[in-house]
PAZAPA-4460 file (N, C-alpha, C; in steps of 0.05 Angstrom, whole numbers, plus 32768, in hexadecimal, padded with zeros to 4 digits):
% residues 94
    n_x    n_y    n_z   ca_x   ca_y   ca_z    c_x    c_y    c_z   seq   type   mol
   7EC2   7E72   7F77   7EE2   7E75   7F7A   7EE4   7E83   7F8F     1      M     A
   7EF6   7E7C   7FA3   7EF8   7E86   7FBB   7F12   7E94   7FC2     2      K     A
   7F13   7EAF   7FC4   7F2B   7EC1   7FCA   7F3A   7EBC   7FE2     3      M     A
   7F4E   7EBB   7FE1   7F5C   7EB9   8004   7F66   7ED2   8002     4      D     A
   7F59   7EDE   8014   7F5D   7F00   801E   7F78   7F08   8026     5      K     A
   7F83   7EEF   8037   7F9E   7EFA   803C   7FB7   7EF2   802A     6      K     A
   7FB0   7EDF   801D   7FC8   7EDF   8001   7FCA   7EFD   7FF4     7      L     A
   7FAD   7F05   7FEB   7FA4   7F16   7FDF   7FB3   7F2C   7FE9     8      S     A
   7FB5   7F33   800B   7FB5   7F46   800C   7FD4   7F49   800F     9      A     A
   7FE1   7F32   8018   8001   7F37   801B   800E   7F2F   8002    10      S     A
   7FFE   7F29   7FE9   8005   7F28   7FCA   800F   7F44   7FC6    11      G     A
   7FFA   7F57   7FCF   7FFA   7F79   7FC8   800E   7F84   7FD3    12      G     A
   8017   7F7E   7FE7   8023   7F90   7FFD   8043   7F91   7FF5    13      L     A
   8051   7F7B   7FE5   806C   7F86   7FE4   806F   7F91   7FCA    14      P     A
   8057   7F8E   7FB8   8059   7FA3   7F9F   804F   7FBC   7F9B    15      L     A
   8046   7FBF   7FB5   803B   7FE1   7FBC   8055   7FF0   7FB7    16      D     A
   8066   7FEB   7FC9   807F   7FFC   7FCC   808F   7FFF   7FB2    17      P     A
   808C   7FE5   7F9B   8096   7FE9   7F8F   8093   7FFF   7F78    18      A     A
   8076   7FF6   7F75   8069   800D   7F62   805E   8026   7F6C    19      C     A
   8069   8029   7F89   8065   804C   7F97   8075   8061   7F82    20      G     A
   808E   8059   7F78   809A   806F   7F66   808D   8072   7F4B    21      S     A
   8079   8066   7F4A   806E   8063   7F2A   8062   807C   7F1F    22      A     A
   8051   8088   7F32   8047   80A3   7F2A   805D   80BE   7F30    23      P     A
   8073   80BF   7F29   8083   80D4   7F28   807A   80E8   7F1C    24      D     A
   807F   80FF   7F26   807E   8111   7F13   8092   811B   7EFD    25      P     A
   80AA   810E   7F10   80C1   8117   7EFA   80C0   80FF   7EE5    26      A     A
   80B5   80EB   7EE9   80B5   80D3   7ED0   8098   80E2   7EBC    27      L     A
   808A   80EB   7EC3   8072   80F9   7EB1   807F   8105   7E98    28      A     A
   8095   810F   7E9E   80A0   8122   7E87   80AA   8114   7E78    29      M     A
   80BC   80FF   7E82   80CC   80F3   7E67   80C0   80D6   7E60    30      V     A
   80AC   80C5   7E6A   809B   80B1   7E66   8084   80BB   7E55    31      C     A
   807A   80A5   7E45   8062   80B0   7E36   8050   80AB   7E43    32      P     A
   8038   80B4   7E3C   801D   80B8   7E4E   8014   809B   7E51    33      P     A
   801D   8084   7E3D   800A   806C   7E3E   801D   805E   7E5B    34      S     A
   8037   8060   7E5C   8047   8054   7E6D   8040   8065   7E89    35      A     A
   803D   8074   7E8E   802B   8089   7EA9   8012   807C   7EB2    36      N     A
   8001   8077   7E9B   7FE5   806A   7E9F   7FEC   804E   7EAE    37      A     A
   7FFE   803E   7EA3   8000   8023   7EAA   8007   802A   7EC4    38      G     A
   8020   8038   7EC6   8028   8030   7EE4   801B   803E   7EF8    39      S     A
   800C   8050   7EF3   7FF1   805E   7F08   7FDE   8045   7F0F    40      A     A
   7FD6   8039   7EF5   7FC5   8025   7EFD   7FD1   800A   7F0D    41      T     A
   7FE7   800D   7F02   7FEF   7FF0   7F1C   7FF0   7FF9   7F38    42      V     A
   7FFD   8014   7F3E   7FFB   8017   7F54   7FE0   8022   7F61    43      Y     A
   7FD1   802C   7F5B   7FB5   802A   7F62   7FAA   800B   7F6D    44      I     A
   7FB3   7FF5   7F58   7FA6   7FDB   7F5F   7FB4   7FD9   7F77    45      L     A
   7FCB   7FD3   7F74   7FDA   7FCD   7F90   7FD7   7FE0   7FB1    46      Y     A
   7FCE   7FF7   7FA5   7FCD   8002   7FBF   7FB1   8002   7FCD    47      T     A
   7F9E   7FFE   7FB4   7F83   7FF3   7FBB   7F7F   7FDB   7FCC    48      G     A
   7F8F   7FC3   7FC3   7F90   7FA9   7FD5   7F95   7FB3   7FEB    49      V     A
   7FB7   7FC0   7FEB   7FC1   7FC4   800E   7FAB   7FD2   801F    50      Y     A
   7F9B   7FE5   8016   7F90   7FF2   802D   7F79   7FE9   8028    51      F     A
   7F65   7FDD   8019   7F47   7FCD   801C   7F46   7FBA   802D    52      C     A
   7F59   7FA9   8028   7F58   7F89   802C   7F62   7F8E   804E    53      L     A
   7F6B   7FA6   805A   7F78   7FA3   8078   7F5E   7F99   8087    54      T     A
   7F46   7FA3   8089   7F35   7FA4   8098   7F29   7F89   809A    55      P     A
   7F29   7F7B   8082   7F22   7F5A   807E   7F30   7F47   8085    56      I     A
   7F4D   7F4E   8081   7F5C   7F40   8095   7F61   7F41   80AF    57      V     A
   7F5F   7F57   80BB   7F5E   7F61   80DA   7F41   7F47   80E2    58      L     A
   7F2C   7F50   80D2   7F18   7F40   80DC   7F19   7F1E   80DC    59      V     A
   7F2D   7F1A   80C9   7F33   7EF7   80C7   7F3A   7EF2   80DB    60      D     A
   7F56   7EFF   80E3   7F67   7EF9   80F4   7F5F   7EFB   8112    61      L     A
   7F57   7F16   811B   7F4F   7F1D   8135   7F2F   7F18   813A    62      L     A
   7F1D   7F1C   8128   7EFC   7F18   812A   7EF5   7F37   8130    63      G     A
   7EE6   7F38   8135   7ECF   7F54   8132   7ED0   7F61   8142    64      L     A
   7ED0   7F55   8159   7ECC   7F69   816E   7EE6   7F77   817A    65      E     A
   7F01   7F6E   816B   7F1A   7F81   816D   7F1F   7F89   814F    66      K     A
   7F0D   7F8C   8144   7F12   7F9A   812A   7F1B   7FB9   812C    67      L     A
   7F0C   7FC7   8142   7F10   7FEA   8147   7F2C   7FE7   814F    68      S     A
   7F33   7FDC   8167   7F4F   7FE2   8171   7F61   7FE0   8158    69      N     A
   7F67   7FC8   8156   7F72   7FC0   8140   7F79   7FCD   8128    70      A     A
   7F5E   7FD6   811C   7F65   7FE5   810A   7F68   8002   8110    71      F     A
   7F67   8010   8124   7F7C   801E   8132   7F93   8024   8133    72      G     A
   7F9F   800D   8144   7FB9   8003   813F   7FC7   8001   8124    73      L     A
   7FC2   7FF5   8112   7FC7   7FFA   80F6   7FCE   8012   80EE    74      V     A
   7FB6   8022   80EB   7FB7   8042   80E2   7FCC   804D   80F1    75      L     A
   7FCF   804B   810A   7FDF   8055   8118   8001   8055   8113    76      L     A
   8002   803B   8107   8020   802E   8106   8024   803B   80E3    77      F     A
   800A   8037   80D6   8016   8042   80B9   8014   805F   80B9    78      R     A
   800A   8073   80CE   800B   808B   80D1   802C   8095   80DC    79      G     A
   8036   8085   80EA   804F   8088   80F5   8067   8081   80DF    80      L     A
   8058   8073   80CA   806B   806E   80BC   806F   8076   80A9    81      G     A
   8058   8085   80A4   8053   809B   808A   8066   80BA   8097    82      A     A
   8067   80BC   80B3   8071   80D9   80BE   8090   80D3   80C4    83      V     A
   8091   80BE   80C6   80B5   80B8   80D1   80BF   80AD   80B9    84      A     A
   80B4   80A5   80A0   80C3   809C   808B   80D3   80A9   8074    85      G     A
   80C4   80BC   8072   80D9   80D5   805D   80F0   80E4   8067    86      P     A
   80F1   80E8   8083   8108   80F3   8090   811E   80DC   8095    87      P     A
   8119   80C9   8098   812D   80A5   8099   813B   80A8   807B    88      F     A
   8120   80A8   806C   812F   80A4   804A   813B   80BE   8048    89      A     A
   8140   80CF   8056   814D   80EE   804B   8166   80E8   8056    90      G     A
   816C   80D3   806F   8188   80CF   8072   8199   80C1   8066    91      L     A
   818D   80B3   8054   81A3   80A2   8048   81A7   80B5   8027    92      Y     A
   81BD   80BF   8026   81BF   80C8   8006   81CE   80B8   7FF4    93      D     A
   81C6   80B3   7FE0   81D2   809D   7FCE   81EA   80A9   7FC3    94      C     A
***
């Protein structure tokens, strides 16, 4: 059975931010340990898909000779999002 790498990478991507708030320290105080372990497991699995399949999908799309440049650009924009995301999220007060 052959797995489609692009489909599994794009399938894990939308679920990763949804599980991003799962291992929250405030929830650890009110939720039972089994619920925390379950949500942390789901978070780890989808984050692993997101990060580990990125170079494989880049090689499929662009080829091995362009992998280093493409992966560098992907990491650049991930880093910019990680730096710029929290200040923009703080602008919107619910």
